[in-house]
N, C-alpha and C positions, 0 to 999 in steps of 0.2 A: 437564386428564389424567393422567397416567398416564406408565411408560416404555411401557406395553403398547399405545400408543394411544388410551386413553381403554374397549379393550374386556375384558370380565369375562369368561375364559374358562370353562366349566364345563366337568370332563370325566366323559361316564358309562357305565358296562362292562354288559353287559346278559347274562344269557344267551342264542343265537342262537335266535329261530325256526321260522325251516329245520332245524340238524344244532343235534341233542340234546346238548351233551358240549363245545357249543364255544362263545366268543362274540367280542361286535361292541362298537365305544365307538361312541360320536359329542359329540363338542362344539359346545356353544351359549354362544352369548353373547347375554347376557344373558337368555335363554329361546330360544331361538333357531334356530334348525338351519345350523353354519356346517356342516359333514365329517363325514361319515361311517362309517366301515366300508361296502368292496365283500369283503371275505372273515370269515367266521370264523376265529377263533383261537383255538389246543387251549386253553389256559388264559386266567386271566382277569384275573389276573399281565402277557400279553405284549401279551394286547389293553390291558391302562390303558401297557404301556413302548411302542407303538406311537402313544397316540395322546399321550400324552405326548411323544414326541419329536414330531409331528406342531404341535402348542401352541407349543413350540422354533420349527420352524419359520418358524411363521404371525409371533409374536411377531422375530421377527425380521426378516423382511422389512414387518410394521410400521414396525420403528423405524427404517430404511435411507434414506436418503435419494436424493434424484434425480440430484446434482451429486459430481462428484469435487473 
């Protein structure tokens, strides 16, 4: 396993189905949906930035040990 606990996260950014001109994101682990955006973002760049920050947060939680 790698530093991210063996996860193979991918980020998908797509145009929103419900809000034209806005974008949503999804995070997948080996193709399985792990997290998605609840609200659309104004730009593709903004949606990707939020998704990547969420991946970083998730990896940080994976790498933490339970003890001190």
